[in-house]
VEXDREN-2710 file (C-alpha; in Angstrom, 1 decimal):
% VEXDREN-2710
k/r/px/py/pz
1/UNK/-25.8/-5.3/5.8
2/UNK/-24.2/-7.6/3.5
3/UNK/-21.3/-9.8/4.9
4/UNK/-18.2/-11.3/3.3
5/UNK/-16.6/-14.3/4.6
6/UNK/-13.2/-14.7/5.5
7/UNK/-10.6/-15.9/3.1
8/UNK/-8.1/-18.3/4.9
9/UNK/-5.8/-18.7/1.7
10/UNK/-2.1/-18.1/1.8
11/UNK/-0.8/-14.5/0.5
12/UNK/0.0/-15.8/-2.6
13/UNK/-3.2/-17.2/-3.3
14/UNK/-5.0/-14.0/-3.0
15/UNK/-3.8/-12.8/-6.5
16/UNK/-6.9/-14.5/-8.0
17/UNK/-10.4/-13.1/-7.6
18/UNK/-13.1/-14.6/-5.6
19/UNK/-15.3/-16.9/-7.7
20/UNK/-18.5/-15.5/-9.3
21/UNK/-20.4/-17.7/-7.1
22/UNK/-19.0/-16.3/-4.1
23/UNK/-20.0/-13.0/-5.6
24/UNK/-23.7/-13.8/-6.2
25/UNK/-24.0/-15.2/-2.7
26/UNK/-22.9/-11.7/-1.0
27/UNK/-25.3/-9.8/-3.6
28/UNK/-28.0/-12.2/-2.5
29/UNK/-27.2/-11.9/0.9
30/UNK/-27.3/-7.9/0.9
31/UNK/-30.4/-6.3/2.8
32/UNK/-29.9/-2.7/1.5
33/UNK/-28.3/-2.2/-1.9
34/UNK/-25.4/0.7/-2.1
35/UNK/-24.2/0.4/1.7
36/UNK/-22.6/-2.6/3.4
37/UNK/-20.0/-3.3/6.2
38/UNK/-17.5/-6.2/6.4
39/UNK/-16.9/-7.0/9.9
40/UNK/-15.2/-10.3/9.6
41/UNK/-11.8/-9.5/9.3
42/UNK/-9.3/-8.4/12.1
43/UNK/-7.4/-5.4/11.3
44/UNK/-9.1/-4.2/8.0
45/UNK/-12.8/-2.7/8.0
46/UNK/-14.7/-2.3/4.6
47/UNK/-17.8/0.0/4.4
48/UNK/-19.5/1.1/1.5
49/UNK/-21.7/4.3/1.3
50/UNK/-22.6/6.8/-1.5
51/UNK/-21.2/4.2/-4.4
52/UNK/-17.6/5.1/-2.4
53/UNK/-16.2/1.9/-0.7
54/UNK/-13.5/2.6/2.3
55/UNK/-11.0/-0.1/3.2
56/UNK/-9.6/1.3/6.4
57/UNK/-6.5/-0.3/8.2
58/UNK/-7.4/-0.4/11.8
59/UNK/-3.9/-1.1/14.0
60/UNK/-3.4/2.6/15.4
61/UNK/-1.6/0.8/18.1
62/UNK/1.4/0.0/15.6
63/UNK/0.9/3.1/13.4
64/UNK/-1.2/0.7/10.9
65/UNK/2.0/-1.3/10.2
66/UNK/1.2/-4.2/7.5
67/UNK/2.0/-7.5/8.4
68/UNK/1.1/-10.6/6.2
69/UNK/-2.2/-10.9/7.6
70/UNK/-3.1/-7.2/6.7
71/UNK/-2.0/-7.9/3.4
72/UNK/-4.4/-10.7/3.1
73/UNK/-7.1/-8.9/4.6
74/UNK/-6.4/-5.8/2.2
75/UNK/-6.7/-8.2/-0.9
76/UNK/-10.0/-9.6/0.6
77/UNK/-11.2/-5.9/0.7
78/UNK/-10.2/-5.1/-2.3
79/UNK/-11.7/-7.9/-4.5
80/UNK/-14.9/-7.4/-2.3
81/UNK/-15.1/-4.0/-3.4
82/UNK/-13.9/-4.5/-7.0
83/UNK/-16.8/-7.0/-7.5
84/UNK/-19.6/-5.1/-5.8
85/UNK/-22.1/-3.9/-8.6
86/UNK/-22.7/-0.6/-6.2
87/UNK/-19.3/0.7/-5.6
88/UNK/-17.7/3.3/-8.3
89/UNK/-14.8/4.6/-6.0
90/UNK/-12.6/2.8/-3.6
91/UNK/-10.8/5.1/-0.6
92/UNK/-7.9/3.8/1.3
93/UNK/-7.2/5.0/4.9
94/UNK/-5.8/4.5/8.1
95/UNK/-7.2/4.6/11.7
96/UNK/-5.6/7.8/13.9
97/UNK/-2.9/10.3/13.1
98/UNK/-0.9/8.0/10.4
99/UNK/-1.8/6.4/7.3
100/UNK/1.0/3.8/7.9
101/UNK/4.4/3.0/9.2
102/UNK/5.5/0.7/6.8
103/UNK/5.9/-3.3/7.0
104/UNK/5.4/-4.9/10.3
105/UNK/8.6/-5.7/11.9
106/UNK/8.1/-5.7/15.6
107/UNK/4.5/-6.5/16.7
108/UNK/4.1/-10.1/18.6
109/UNK/1.6/-10.9/15.7
110/UNK/4.2/-10.4/13.0
111/UNK/7.1/-12.1/15.2
112/UNK/4.6/-15.2/15.4
113/UNK/3.9/-15.1/11.6
114/UNK/8.0/-14.9/11.2
115/UNK/8.5/-18.0/13.4
116/UNK/5.7/-20.1/11.5
117/UNK/6.8/-18.8/8.0
118/UNK/10.5/-17.9/8.1
119/UNK/12.2/-15.7/5.2
120/UNK/14.9/-17.8/3.2
121/UNK/17.6/-15.0/2.8
122/UNK/19.8/-17.6/0.7
123/UNK/20.7/-17.3/-2.5
124/UNK/18.4/-19.7/-3.7
125/UNK/15.6/-18.3/-1.5
126/UNK/16.2/-14.6/-3.0
127/UNK/15.9/-16.2/-6.5
128/UNK/12.5/-18.2/-5.6
129/UNK/11.4/-14.6/-4.1
130/UNK/12.3/-13.2/-7.5
131/UNK/10.2/-15.4/-9.5
132/UNK/7.2/-15.5/-7.3
133/UNK/7.0/-11.6/-7.0
134/UNK/4.7/-11.6/-4.5
135/UNK/4.7/-7.9/-3.5
136/UNK/4.7/-6.8/-7.1
137/UNK/1.8/-9.1/-8.0
138/UNK/-0.2/-7.9/-5.3
139/UNK/0.4/-4.5/-5.8
140/UNK/0.3/-4.3/-9.4
141/UNK/-3.4/-6.1/-9.1
142/UNK/-4.3/-3.3/-7.0
143/UNK/-3.0/-0.7/-9.3
144/UNK/-5.1/-2.3/-12.2
145/UNK/-8.4/-2.8/-10.6
146/UNK/-11.1/-1.5/-12.7
147/UNK/-12.4/0.9/-10.1
148/UNK/-10.5/4.3/-9.1
149/UNK/-8.6/4.1/-5.9
150/UNK/-7.8/7.3/-3.8
151/UNK/-5.2/6.9/-0.9
152/UNK/-6.2/9.1/2.0
153/UNK/-2.8/9.9/3.9
154/UNK/-2.3/11.8/6.9
155/UNK/1.0/11.5/9.2
156/UNK/3.6/8.9/8.3
157/UNK/3.5/7.1/5.0
158/UNK/6.6/5.3/5.1
159/UNK/7.8/2.3/3.0
160/UNK/5.3/-0.5/2.9
161/UNK/2.9/2.1/3.5
162/UNK/4.1/4.1/0.7
163/UNK/3.8/1.0/-1.3
164/UNK/0.2/0.8/-0.8
165/UNK/-0.4/4.6/-1.6
166/UNK/1.7/4.5/-4.6
167/UNK/-0.9/1.5/-6.0
168/UNK/-3.8/3.8/-5.8
169/UNK/-4.7/5.9/-8.4
170/UNK/-5.0/9.3/-6.6
171/UNK/-3.4/10.5/-3.4
172/UNK/-5.2/13.2/-1.1
173/UNK/-3.0/14.2/1.6
174/UNK/-3.3/16.1/4.7
175/UNK/-0.6/18.9/5.5
176/UNK/0.7/16.5/8.5
177/UNK/1.7/13.6/5.7
178/UNK/5.0/12.8/5.3
179/UNK/6.7/10.2/2.9
180/UNK/9.9/8.1/3.4
181/UNK/11.7/5.1/2.2
182/UNK/14.6/4.2/4.7
183/UNK/15.7/1.1/2.7
184/UNK/19.1/2.5/1.8
185/UNK/20.1/3.3/5.3
186/UNK/19.2/0.0/6.2
187/UNK/21.7/-1.5/3.7
188/UNK/19.0/-2.3/1.2
189/UNK/18.2/-1.0/-2.7
190/UNK/14.5/0.6/-2.0
191/UNK/11.0/-0.8/-0.8
192/UNK/9.3/-3.9/-3.0
193/UNK/7.2/-1.9/-5.0
194/UNK/9.4/1.3/-6.3
195/UNK/7.6/3.7/-7.9
196/UNK/10.0/6.4/-6.9
197/UNK/11.5/7.3/-10.1
198/UNK/8.1/7.5/-11.9
199/UNK/6.4/9.6/-9.3
200/UNK/9.2/11.7/-8.4
201/UNK/11.6/11.8/-11.2
202/UNK/15.1/10.1/-11.3
203/UNK/16.7/12.9/-9.5
204/UNK/14.7/13.4/-6.7
205/UNK/14.1/9.5/-6.5
206/UNK/17.7/9.2/-5.8
207/UNK/18.0/11.9/-3.2
208/UNK/15.2/10.5/-1.2
209/UNK/16.8/7.0/-1.3
210/UNK/20.0/8.1/-0.4
211/UNK/19.3/10.4/2.2
212/UNK/16.2/8.8/3.9
213/UNK/14.6/12.0/4.5
214/UNK/11.2/12.5/4.6
215/UNK/9.2/14.1/1.9
216/UNK/6.5/16.6/3.0
217/UNK/3.1/16.7/1.7
218/UNK/3.9/20.0/-0.2
219/UNK/7.0/18.7/-1.9
220/UNK/5.1/15.6/-3.0
221/UNK/2.4/17.4/-4.4
222/UNK/4.7/20.0/-6.4
223/UNK/6.3/16.6/-7.9
224/UNK/3.1/15.3/-8.9
225/UNK/2.9/12.5/-6.5
226/UNK/0.0/14.0/-4.4
227/UNK/-3.1/15.3/-6.3
228/UNK/-4.2/17.7/-3.3
229/UNK/-3.1/18.8/0.1
230/UNK/-5.5/20.0/2.5
231/UNK/-6.0/21.0/6.2
232/UNK/-5.7/17.4/8.4
233/UNK/-9.4/18.7/10.0
234/UNK/-10.7/18.5/6.1
235/UNK/-8.8/15.6/4.7
236/UNK/-12.0/13.3/5.1
237/UNK/-14.3/15.7/3.6
238/UNK/-12.1/16.6/1.0
239/UNK/-11.4/13.0/0.2
240/UNK/-15.0/12.2/0.3
241/UNK/-15.9/15.1/-2.0
242/UNK/-13.3/14.1/-4.8
243/UNK/-14.6/10.0/-4.3
244/UNK/-18.4/11.1/-4.6
245/UNK/-17.6/13.6/-7.8
246/UNK/-15.8/10.8/-9.7
247/UNK/-18.7/8.1/-8.7
248/UNK/-20.9/10.0/-10.5
249/UNK/-19.5/8.5/-13.8
250/UNK/-20.5/5.2/-15.3
251/UNK/-18.7/2.2/-14.3
252/UNK/-17.7/1.7/-18.1
253/UNK/-16.4/4.8/-18.8
254/UNK/-14.1/4.8/-15.4
255/UNK/-12.9/1.6/-16.1
256/UNK/-12.1/2.3/-19.7
257/UNK/-10.3/5.5/-19.1
258/UNK/-8.2/4.0/-16.2
259/UNK/-7.2/1.2/-18.4
260/UNK/-6.3/3.6/-21.2
261/UNK/-4.0/5.4/-18.9
262/UNK/-2.6/2.6/-17.1
263/UNK/-1.6/0.8/-20.7
264/UNK/-0.1/4.0/-21.7
265/UNK/2.2/4.3/-18.5
266/UNK/2.9/0.5/-19.2
267/UNK/3.9/1.0/-22.8
268/UNK/6.1/3.8/-21.6
269/UNK/7.9/0.9/-19.2
270/UNK/6.3/1.9/-15.9
271/UNK/5.3/-1.7/-14.9
272/UNK/8.4/-3.7/-16.5
273/UNK/10.8/-1.3/-14.4
274/UNK/8.8/-1.6/-11.4
275/UNK/9.3/-5.1/-11.7
276/UNK/12.8/-5.2/-12.4
277/UNK/13.5/-2.9/-9.4
278/UNK/11.5/-5.5/-7.1
279/UNK/14.5/-8.0/-8.3
280/UNK/16.6/-5.6/-6.7
281/UNK/15.3/-5.6/-3.6
282/UNK/15.1/-9.1/-3.4
283/UNK/18.9/-9.1/-4.1
284/UNK/19.6/-6.4/-1.7
285/UNK/17.4/-7.4/1.2
286/UNK/19.8/-10.8/1.6
287/UNK/23.0/-9.0/1.8
288/UNK/21.0/-6.6/4.2
289/UNK/20.3/-9.4/6.7
290/UNK/23.4/-11.1/6.5
291/UNK/26.0/-11.0/9.2
292/UNK/23.8/-8.4/11.1
293/UNK/22.9/-10.8/14.2
294/UNK/19.6/-12.4/14.7
295/UNK/17.4/-11.9/11.7
296/UNK/14.1/-11.6/13.6
297/UNK/15.2/-8.7/15.8
298/UNK/14.2/-6.5/13.1
299/UNK/13.0/-3.8/15.4
300/UNK/16.8/-3.6/16.9
301/UNK/18.3/-4.0/13.4
302/UNK/16.4/-0.8/12.1
303/UNK/17.4/1.3/15.4
304/UNK/21.0/0.4/14.9
305/UNK/21.0/1.4/11.1
306/UNK/18.8/4.9/11.7
307/UNK/21.1/5.8/14.4
308/UNK/24.0/6.5/11.9
309/UNK/22.0/9.9/11.0
310/UNK/20.7/11.1/14.2
311/UNK/23.5/13.6/14.7
312/UNK/23.0/15.0/11.0
313/UNK/22.7/18.9/11.0
314/UNK/19.5/20.2/9.7
315/UNK/19.7/21.6/6.1
316/UNK/21.6/25.0/5.7
317/UNK/19.1/26.3/3.7
END
């Protein structure tokens, strides 16, 4: 089994690739070409079989919510899979019944991270966040990995977890999958990597944001955001089938075809629009947190904002 060393750099430092020397060491250490498992991370697992790497968030107790540490480990896993010569396709998944409940805002681990590295919601702090664009840079890097990526989604895929799925090339969804962005309910613009307009169209993007309602797997498929919707008990098999089918191609052909399509989308304005949208999130999140009591009580804060919608009637159609 090959092993990758745990990275200890800060999240922003994760935007650069591992050095050539580290890549060579990992390849030399591998006992069986084509198969490996990384066990040095706390919340993310990385395995490879049949030229398909699988990156799995393993936090079912918090519905795979993404903390800063999870972000760092995800980037480590993406980098290892990208640089491995035997990997053709990368699958992203979550343990349990949910792909992910979004950003971690309430676990003890995340509260400790916020205590150690508190967010600066002042005007200057927000301008600094705009300049750094950490969330955008990270997800944009994952979007532009040289190898195809497939999100395997079941259950909740909310906000930060939707961002992760949005950075993938393809999305396989279970019939249980439900997508949502509750940012406007909470007084913000949208989540940090806002691809809604691109994936859903302008009018549907506005509806989803302004209502905060869930988007079903079937509706997401009809809008082109999801490639296939399959029964929940067929999700793993269906995703593996698609990944192995894609993995039959040469790495060269996969890379150049992905580069061509992504660059065409960028010429049409996708990346510039998503980057600009991220600045609106930075501006609005500071206003959202201003005057809302204890800024570290994210759970109570989100519950109080969601409660305004609890008495809403079901759709009359």
